C-alpha positions as CSV (number, residue, x, y, z in Angstrom):
1,M,75.6,-17.9,45.8
2,E,75.1,-17.6,42.1
3,V,72.3,-19.7,40.7
4,L,71.6,-20.4,37.0
5,V,67.9,-20.8,36.1
6,A,67.1,-22.4,32.8
7,G,63.8,-21.0,31.7
8,T,61.9,-17.7,31.5
9,G,58.4,-18.9,32.1
10,A,56.2,-18.7,35.2
11,M,58.0,-21.2,37.4
12,A,61.4,-20.1,36.4
13,C,60.5,-16.5,37.2
14,L,59.0,-17.5,40.5
15,F,62.1,-19.3,41.7
16,A,64.4,-16.6,40.3
17,G,62.5,-13.9,42.0
18,K,62.3,-15.5,45.4
19,L,66.0,-16.5,45.3
20,T,67.0,-13.0,44.3
21,A,64.8,-11.5,47.0
22,S,66.6,-13.6,49.7
23,G,70.1,-12.3,48.6
24,N,71.3,-14.7,45.9
25,D,72.7,-13.7,42.5
26,V,70.5,-15.3,39.8
27,T,71.2,-15.6,36.0
28,M,68.5,-16.7,33.7
29,F,68.5,-18.0,30.1
30,G,65.9,-19.2,27.6
31,T,64.5,-18.8,24.1
32,W,61.4,-16.7,24.7
33,R,62.4,-13.3,23.2
34,E,59.7,-11.3,24.9
35,G,60.5,-12.9,28.2
36,M,64.3,-12.3,27.9
37,A,63.7,-8.6,26.9
38,A,61.4,-8.0,29.9
39,L,63.9,-9.6,32.3
40,R,66.7,-7.5,31.0
41,Q,64.7,-4.3,31.3
42,F,62.8,-4.8,34.6
43,G,64.2,-7.9,36.2
44,V,61.7,-10.4,37.6
45,R,58.5,-8.7,38.6
46,M,56.4,-10.5,41.3
47,L,52.7,-9.8,41.9
48,D,51.4,-10.5,45.4
49,L,47.9,-11.3,46.4
50,Y,47.2,-7.7,47.2
51,G,47.9,-6.4,43.7
52,N,51.4,-5.0,44.5
53,T,54.4,-5.7,42.2
54,Q,58.0,-5.9,43.4
55,S,60.9,-6.1,41.0
56,Y,64.1,-8.1,41.5
57,P,67.1,-7.7,39.2
58,V,68.5,-10.7,37.5
59,K,71.3,-11.3,35.0
60,V,70.3,-12.6,31.6
61,L,72.6,-15.0,29.8
62,D,73.9,-14.1,26.4
63,G,76.5,-15.5,24.0
64,A,79.3,-13.8,25.9
65,A,78.8,-15.9,29.0
66,R,81.8,-17.6,30.5
67,N,81.8,-21.4,30.4
68,G,81.7,-23.7,33.4
69,I,81.2,-21.0,36.1
70,F,77.9,-22.1,37.6
71,T,77.9,-24.6,40.5
72,H,74.1,-24.7,40.9
73,A,71.5,-24.8,38.1
74,L,67.7,-25.1,38.2
75,V,66.1,-26.6,35.2
76,L,62.6,-25.2,34.8
77,V,62.0,-25.3,31.0
78,K,59.2,-27.2,29.3
79,S,60.0,-30.9,28.8
80,W,60.3,-30.6,25.0
81,Q,63.2,-28.1,25.6
82,T,65.2,-30.4,28.0
83,E,67.5,-31.8,25.4
84,R,68.6,-28.4,24.2
85,V,69.1,-27.2,27.8
86,A,71.1,-30.3,28.7
87,N,73.5,-29.6,25.9
88,Q,73.9,-26.0,26.9
89,L,74.6,-27.0,30.5
90,K,77.5,-29.1,29.4
91,G,79.4,-25.8,28.9
92,L,77.8,-23.7,31.7
93,L,77.9,-26.1,34.7
94,S,81.1,-26.5,36.5
95,E,82.6,-30.0,36.8
96,D,81.6,-30.2,40.5
97,G,78.2,-28.5,39.9
98,I,74.7,-29.8,40.2
99,A,71.6,-29.3,38.0
100,L,68.3,-29.8,39.7
101,T,65.2,-30.6,37.6
102,L,61.8,-29.5,39.0
103,Q,60.0,-30.0,35.7
104,N,56.7,-31.7,34.9
105,G,56.5,-35.0,33.1
106,L,58.7,-38.0,32.6
107,G,62.1,-38.3,30.9
108,N,63.7,-35.0,31.9
109,Y,66.0,-36.5,34.6
110,E,67.2,-39.2,32.2
111,I,68.0,-36.7,29.4
112,L,70.0,-34.5,31.8
113,E,71.7,-37.5,33.4
114,G,72.7,-38.8,29.9
115,N,74.3,-35.4,29.1
116,L,75.8,-34.4,32.4
117,G,76.3,-37.7,34.3
118,P,74.4,-38.8,37.5
119,E,76.9,-37.1,39.8
120,R,75.8,-33.7,38.4
121,V,72.0,-34.2,38.2
122,A,69.3,-34.3,41.0
123,L,65.6,-35.0,40.8
124,G,62.9,-33.0,42.5
125,V,59.2,-32.2,42.4
126,T,57.5,-29.0,43.3
127,T,53.8,-28.4,44.0
128,N,54.1,-24.6,44.0
129,G,51.9,-22.8,41.5
130,A,52.7,-19.8,39.4
131,R,50.9,-17.7,36.7
132,M,52.6,-15.6,34.1
133,V,50.9,-12.1,34.1
134,Q,53.1,-10.7,31.4
135,P,56.6,-11.6,30.1
136,G,58.9,-11.5,33.2
137,H,55.9,-10.7,35.5
138,V,54.7,-13.6,37.6
139,Q,52.2,-14.3,40.4
140,H,52.7,-17.0,43.1
141,T,49.3,-18.7,42.9
142,G,49.8,-21.8,45.0
143,I,52.1,-22.4,48.0
144,G,53.4,-25.9,48.0
145,K,56.5,-28.0,48.7
146,I,59.8,-28.8,47.0
147,S,60.4,-32.5,47.4
148,L,64.0,-33.6,46.6
149,G,65.7,-36.9,46.2
150,T,68.9,-37.2,48.3
151,H,72.1,-36.0,46.6
152,P,75.4,-35.1,48.2
153,K,75.6,-31.8,46.3
154,L,72.2,-30.4,47.2
155,G,73.0,-29.1,50.7
156,E,73.7,-25.5,49.9
157,L,70.8,-25.2,47.5
158,I,68.4,-26.6,50.1
159,K,69.6,-23.9,52.5
160,R,69.0,-21.2,49.9
161,F,65.5,-22.5,49.1
162,Q,64.6,-22.4,52.8
163,E,66.0,-18.9,53.2
164,A,63.8,-17.9,50.2
165,G,60.7,-19.1,52.0
166,F,60.2,-22.4,50.2
167,Q,59.2,-25.5,52.2
168,V,61.7,-28.3,51.4
169,E,61.5,-32.0,52.2
170,L,63.9,-34.9,51.4
171,V,62.4,-38.1,50.1
172,S,64.0,-41.5,49.6
173,T,61.8,-42.4,46.6
174,P,61.4,-39.3,44.4
175,A,59.9,-41.5,41.6
176,S,56.9,-41.9,43.8
177,L,56.4,-38.1,44.0
178,L,57.2,-37.7,40.3
179,W,54.5,-40.2,39.4
180,G,52.1,-38.7,42.0
181,K,52.4,-35.3,40.3
182,L,52.2,-37.0,36.9
183,V,48.8,-38.6,37.8
184,I,47.5,-35.2,38.8
185,N,48.8,-33.4,35.8
186,A,47.6,-36.0,33.3
187,A,44.1,-35.5,34.5
188,I,43.8,-31.8,35.2
189,N,46.1,-30.2,32.6
190,P,44.8,-31.6,29.3
191,L,41.1,-31.2,30.3
192,T,41.6,-27.5,31.3
193,A,43.5,-26.9,28.1
194,L,40.9,-28.5,25.9
195,L,37.9,-26.9,27.7
196,R,39.7,-23.6,28.3
197,V,38.7,-23.5,31.9
198,E,40.3,-23.0,35.3
199,N,41.0,-26.1,37.5
200,G,37.9,-25.9,39.7
201,E,35.5,-25.8,36.7
202,L,36.3,-29.4,36.0
203,L,34.5,-30.4,39.2
204,R,31.4,-28.4,38.3
205,R,30.8,-30.2,35.0
206,P,29.7,-33.8,35.5
207,E,31.2,-35.2,32.3
208,A,34.5,-33.4,32.8
209,R,34.7,-34.6,36.4
210,E,34.1,-38.2,35.2
211,L,36.9,-37.9,32.6
212,L,39.1,-36.3,35.3
213,G,38.8,-39.4,37.5
214,E,39.2,-41.9,34.7
215,A,42.4,-40.3,33.5
216,A,43.9,-40.2,37.0
217,R,42.8,-43.9,37.6
218,E,44.5,-45.0,34.4
219,A,47.7,-43.2,35.2
220,A,47.8,-44.6,38.7
221,M,47.4,-48.2,37.2
222,V,50.4,-47.6,35.0
223,A,52.4,-46.5,38.0
224,T,51.4,-49.4,40.3
225,S,52.1,-51.9,37.5
226,Q,55.7,-50.7,37.6
227,G,55.9,-51.2,41.4
228,I,55.7,-47.5,42.1
229,S,53.9,-46.6,45.3
230,L,52.0,-43.3,44.8
231,P,51.9,-40.7,47.6
232,F,48.1,-41.1,48.0
233,P,45.9,-44.1,48.3
234,D,43.0,-42.9,46.0
235,P,44.0,-41.1,42.8
236,V,40.5,-39.9,42.1
237,Y,40.1,-38.3,45.5
238,A,43.7,-36.9,45.2
239,V,43.1,-35.2,41.8
240,E,39.7,-33.8,42.8
241,E,41.3,-32.4,46.0
242,V,44.0,-30.6,44.0
243,A,41.4,-29.3,41.5
244,R,39.3,-28.0,44.5
245,N,42.3,-26.4,46.3
246,T,43.6,-24.8,43.1
247,A,40.1,-23.9,41.8
248,P,41.0,-20.4,40.4
249,N,44.3,-21.5,38.8
250,A,45.0,-21.8,35.1
251,S,47.1,-25.0,34.6
252,S,50.4,-24.6,32.8
253,M,49.0,-26.5,29.8
254,L,46.1,-24.1,29.6
255,Q,48.5,-21.2,29.7
256,D,50.6,-22.7,26.9
257,V,47.5,-23.3,24.7
258,T,46.3,-19.8,25.4
259,R,49.7,-18.4,24.3
260,S,49.8,-20.7,21.3
261,R,52.9,-22.4,22.6
262,N,53.8,-26.1,22.5
263,T,52.5,-28.1,25.5
264,E,54.1,-30.8,27.6
265,I,51.5,-33.4,26.5
266,E,54.1,-35.8,25.2
267,A,55.9,-36.0,28.5
268,I,52.7,-36.3,30.5
269,N,49.8,-38.2,28.8
270,G,52.0,-39.4,26.0
271,A,54.5,-40.8,28.4
272,I,51.7,-42.6,30.3
273,V,50.3,-44.1,27.1
274,R,53.7,-45.4,26.0
275,A,54.5,-46.9,29.5
276,G,51.0,-48.5,29.5
277,E,51.7,-50.1,26.1
278,K,54.9,-51.7,27.4
279,L,53.2,-53.0,30.5
280,G,50.0,-54.1,28.8
281,V,47.9,-51.6,30.8
282,P,45.1,-50.0,28.7
283,T,45.0,-46.2,28.8
284,P,42.2,-45.1,26.4
285,I,41.3,-41.8,28.2
286,N,44.9,-40.7,28.4
287,R,45.4,-41.7,24.7
288,M,42.4,-39.6,23.7
289,L,43.6,-36.6,25.7
290,W,47.1,-36.9,24.3
291,R,45.8,-37.0,20.7
292,L,43.4,-34.0,21.2
293,V,46.0,-31.8,22.8
294,K,48.6,-32.9,20.2
295,S,46.2,-31.8,17.5
296,I,46.2,-28.3,19.1
297,D,50.0,-28.3,19.2
298,Q,50.1,-29.0,15.5
299,R,48.2,-25.9,14.6
C-alpha cells in the first residue's frame, strides 16, 4: 500500500519510517527545505535506544506529482499548517481515499472535513513520542497508542499500523481522547517551552509543578463544561504521571521554540481560552501561557 504522509517533522518521520520498514511505500511532503533535502538524500533515518541508526527510503513529493492517486494519507503537520495541507489534499487524495489526522490541538479535523468532506476524513490521537535529531533523522522516544474513531475506510490502514508495530485501539468517542491529550499538552508543552526544560523538570520545581496542575485543571473544566468525559478522573494526577513517565523528553513545543519555529499554542492553550470564553469558564493560567508563548512566536 502507498501511504502519503503530510509533514516532515519528528512524528511524520516516525510514522513514515516505521511504515516503510514494514513494507509499505511512503511518500512525504512538506515545506521544511532542510527536512525535504535530507529525506531525498538519505530517506528517513531512525535512531534506536542503543545509538544505532537505520535508514528507510521514502519518496518525496514535488510539483510533478500526479493528482488523486493516494487512497491513504496521514496528516502530521503543525496545526497552523492544516489549512494549507487540506487544500493540497484536495488534489492528491483519491475520491474514495481517507485522510487521518493524528495532530495536536483542536480544529484540525474540522478544517480537513470542510475541505475534503466527512467521508474522506478520520480523527485519531497518538501518544507516541518522537524527537528530531537532525532533519530527516528521528528517535522514537515514547511508545504509546494510536486511538482512532470508527470510520469505514480505516480498515486497511489499521492493519498496516499494526504490522508496523503500533498499538491501535478503536474508540467510540474520539473527542474524549482528543481533549484528554489537549489537557496534558496545555499544561506540559508551554511550560517546558518557556522554561526550556525537559518534561520531568516541571515536577522538580515547586512553582512550575503548581502551574502545571492549574493549567490542566482549567482545561479539564472547559472540557467537562461541554459534556466531554475525559479519559482520566483527575487531570492533575494524569498530567504529573505523563511528565514523570516522559521525564527525559523534550516536548514538541520546546523543540519548536528551540528551532525558532512557530508553535501550536493557538490550537492548544489558545483554543482552550476561546472555548472557555464561550462557556463562561475562566482560564487565567492558560491565557497567561498562551500570551507568553505567543510573544515568543512573534520574535
